N, C-alpha and C positions, 0 to 999 in steps of 0.2 A: 481606380475602378473597383466596383463592388459586385457582389452577387447575393441572391436571397439566401436566408438561413432557414432550413427546414427542420423544425423541432419534431422528432420522431419518438413517440412513446415506446418503451420497451416492455411494458406490462399492460395487461388489460385486453379487452375484446378487440380493440382497434389496432393493437400493436402488431407490427410485422414479425415474422419469424426471424431468428438471427441470420438465416441465409438470405432472406428478403432484405434485411437491413444491410447485409454485406453487399448486395447489388446496388443499394443507394450509396454506400460508401465508395464503391468502385467508380460510380458516376461522379461523385464529389471529388475524387482524386484526379479527374480529368478537367478540362476547361469547359465541359458541357453541362455538368450537373450542378444542382444547388449544394451549398454547404449543408452539412448534417449535424444536428445536435441530438444524440440519443438522450432521452429524459426519462426519469422515474415518474411514476404516476402522480406523485405529490409535487413535482417540480412545475413552477409556473413557466411556460414557454416564453422566450424572449421574442420581440418583434424586430423588424428592420433587416438591414443587410450587414454583411461583413466584408472585409477586404477581399479582393478577388483571389488572392493566393491562399486564403484560409479554406481548408476543406472540411474540418471537423471542429466542433466546440464541445469540450468536456467540462461538466460541472464537477468540482472537487467534492469529496465526501463531507467536508466540514466536521470531522471528528473532533478537532481541537480548535478550529477557527471558523470564521464565517465562510460559507461556500463561495467559490470563485469560478467564473466561466472562462476556461482556458482555450484560446484560439490556436489551433495547430494547422500548419500549412501542409500542402501536399509534399513539398520537399522534406520537411521535418519528419513526417510520418514514414515516408519511404526510406529516408536515411536511417531511421531507427530499425525498420524491418531488415534492411540490408546489413546493418552492423550486427544485428542479432543472428541472422543466418550465418554470417561469416564467423562469429564467435562460437556458434554451436556446432558447426561442421557442415553447413549447407542448408538450403531451403527444404522444407518437408511439409508433412501434414500435421495439422493441429487438432487437439481435442479442446473444445470450448467448454470450460467449467466455471467461468466467471461472468458476472453481469456485464452486458455490453455498454452500459452507461458509465462504467468506470474505464479508465485508460487501459488497464491490463486486459480486460475483456475485448475492448475495441481493437487493441493492437493484435489480438489473435486473428481478427478478421482482416486487418491490413496485411499481416504477414502471410496469410493464406492467399490474398489477392496477389501479392508480390511473387509468391511461390507458384501461383497458378494451380493450386490444389483446393480441394473442397474440405473444409473442417467438419469433423464429427461433433455434433452438438448434444450435450447433456440436457435433457428436457426439464430438469428440476432446478430449483433454486439453491439446492445444497448437494454436496457430494455424498451419495450413498454407495458404499464400496461395491456392492453386487451390481448395481446399475452401471457404475463406473467401469467395471470389468467388462460387462456386456457390450457397452458402446465402444470401449477401447479395442475390443476384439474385431470390430468392423473396420478398423483403419487398414488401409491397403498400401500406403507409401512406405518405402524402405526407411526413411528418416521420419521419426514420429516425436511430437513434442506436446507438452501440456503446461499450462501456467496455473499455479495454485497459490492460495494463501496458506500460512502455516497450520491453521486449524484443519484445513482440508487434508493436507499431507499427513498430519498426525493421525487423523481418522483412518486414512488408507493404510498407514504403517501398522496401526493396531490390528486392522483386519488381515493384513498380509501375514501376520505371525500365525494365524490359524487357518488361512484360506489359500491354498496353493494357486488357485485361479487368479486371485487378486495380485499375489506376488508375481506371477508370470507376466501379467499385463504391465505391471510397473517396471519390470526388468526389460520389457520390450521397448520402452521409450528411450529414444536417443538422449533426451535430456528432460528433466522435470524442473521447470523454473518455479521458484518460490520467492515471493516478495510481498510488499504491502505493509509489512511490519517486521520487527526483529524475530528471528527464528532461533529457538533455544538450541544450544549445543548438543543436548542429548538427542534431539530429533535428527540433527545432521548425522550424529554418530550411529543412530539406529538405521538410518537410510543407507549409510555407507556399509554397515554390517550386512545389509541385505543385498548389496551389490548394485545399488541404484545410483545413477548420476543425477544428483540434485545440484542445481545452480542457484546460488543466492543472488537475488537481483536488488539493485537500489536505483531508484529514480522516482519520478512523479509525473503528474499530468503535464507539468511545465517542461519536461524533458521527453515528451512522447512516450513515457513509460520507462522501463528499466534501461539504464545507460551505463551501469557498472555491474559487471558479472563477477561474482566471487571476489569482490574488492578491486577488480581491475577495470578501468574504463574501456568501453568498446567503441569501434568505429573511430571517428576523429574527436570523440569526447575528451575534454580535459577537465581536471578537477584541481582546484587550489583551495588554500585556507586563507581567509582574511578575517583578522580579529577573532580567531577561533571558530569561525563558521565556514562551511563548505560552499564554494561557488563553482558553477559548471558552465562550460562553453562547448560549442560544437554545433553541427548541423541539425541536431535533434531539438533545439530550443524552440519553444512556442513563440508566437508573435506577440503575446501579451494577454491581457484580460479584457473580455468583451465589456464595453461601456464603462471601463474603469481605468482611465489614463493615469490617475494618481498612483494607484497600486502597481500598475505596470511600470511606472518610472521608479518606484521604490525597489522592485524586485529585479528588473532587467536594466543593467548598466553597461555602458560601452567604455572600455579602457584601451587606449592606443589602437583603436580600430577593431578591437575584439569585444564581442557582446557576451556578457556573463549573466547568469541567473543566480541570485542569492537565495539559497535553499532554505535558510532559517534553521539548518541543522548544524549542531556542533560536531566537529570531526577532526580527523588527522589524515595526512597523506605521507606515507613513508618516503623519505627523500631518495632512497636507493631503488626500491622496487616499484614505487608509484601506487602501492596498495592503499585503498581508501578505507578508513575506519570511521563509522558513524557512531557518535557518542550520545546522541539524543537531540531533542528539540531545544533551540535556544530560547524559545518562549515558554518552555516548560521548566523554568528555573525559578525558585523562590528565594527569598532572603529570610533565613531563620537564625535569629540571634545575631544578626549582622553578618552572617556568612552565606554565600551563594550555595544553594543545594540543587542539583539536577534531579528532578523527580524521575526522569528516565533512568538515571543511574541507580537510584533507590529501588525502582521497580525491577530492574535487571537482577539485583541481589535477592529481593523478596521472592521472585519467581523461581529461584533455585531451591527454595525451602519446600519440604514435603506438603503436598496438598495446595500449594499456592502458585502453581504454574500459570494460572489464568488471572491472577490478582492484578488489580489496577491501583496505582498510587496517585492520589490527588492532593491538592493543596487545601488547607483550611486555616482560617484566622485563629490566632492564639494570643491571649492577653499578655503572656510572658515573652514568647519567642517571636511574636509578630505573625509569622506564617510557619506551619508545620506540615510534614507529610502525613497523610492518612491512607492506610491500606484498606481497600475495599475488595471483598471477595463474595461471590455468590454461593449460597449454601446455607444449610441449617445448623451447622456445627463447626466451630473453629478447629482447624486441623493442628494449629500450633498456637502457643500463647504469645501475647504481645511482647513480653520481655525477651523471648527468644528471637523474635523478629527484629526488635530494636538492637539487640546485641550483635546480631549478624550484620546489620547495616553499619553500625558504629565501628566495627572492626575494620571495615574497608573505607568508609567515607567520613568517619569522625562523628562525634556526639551530636552536632547540629542536624545531621541527616537522619537521626533516629526517628522512626515513625512514632507519632504521639498517640495514635488510636488505631484500632483494628475493627472495622465495621463489616457486618454481614448484610449483604443486600438480598432481597427476595429473588432477584434474577439479575443477569448481566445484560443490559441493552446492547445490541449488536447492530452494526451497519451491514448492508448487503455485501460489502467487500470482505466481511469476516473480521473487521476490526471492532474492538469495543467502542461504543458510542460514548466517548468521554464527556462530551457536553451534556448529554442526557443524564449521565451518572453524576456529574457535578451538580446539576440542577436538583436531582433527587437528594444528594447529600446535603446541599444547602437547605432544602426544605425540611429535611430531617433534623438538622441542627437548629433551625429556627423554631420548629415545633418543640424540641426539647428545651430550648431556652425559654419559650413562653410558659411551659409547664413549671419550670423552676421559679 
């Protein structure tokens, strides 16, 4: 059996408010409403129906890969909400600070529906500390939560050092969830020093959002390592990809009656504690001088250097090494020299991982989720290299 898929724009004059979208999602979670796909203004809405059990379709950001439309069932979404509430200390009220066409923002609405609370909605597309404080002060439930990306948390922590009002509202949250990308250790240390409970989350649209909190799987989620890559099972898994059975078969496999999602992330699971450690994307590995080099690992080291906390490491072709890492940073002046960057990386990862170039971009393209738009940045870098080659 199938049901219609209702593509709902989240921006523009015709877009419903987040609370109106929440009402549509509530209906979608029942047997009565259409399935819902929150879409950005630039997204072409799909046509046709989806399987009856599918309540929501989320399009992935496509920061490093072609976008995918992930089908999430009512059971998966509610299982995720229940596991989150149990891990955090109970259902409560949420502050919505993320776009609702991404799974983290959509899940705020689902968790509010499951908790039977009304979320407080930030009206802007970015977190401005004073507005954040004003809206957070209107929350009324005893348990209060917010989901952020690292750049949002960093901005709030910076403001909290000089603004007691911002610090007070941050301390009032039962938990501050942070995910979507790796969070720097110094940000976690700063938050802990201010007495904030920050929960690092790991997950994706295919797992109904975060399913690993501070390295530990929540609910009935299980994580294993196969050939160095993380695979996830549990009630939170998506049904697959809309109109893409080939990719669905590649990513979702059944082994001995258990369905697993192959994340494409390199990682480890501690055999004693079960703690999950994410090492980077498996598809973000290059061969440099015949040696595999994880660009994510290179980037993690580069971001520890002064002035490079937002740097991005990309791949470029090289006549001698085949492929080489290239560090890209936005700004008008290099904070450190290339030899210092290369030496810092080589000490940890070896000579083949040394970045070959350091490039200053006029600006850093960003996705609405707060992640760098790596595809756009790679296109810019390739065009820059091509133009330089033509000039030579």
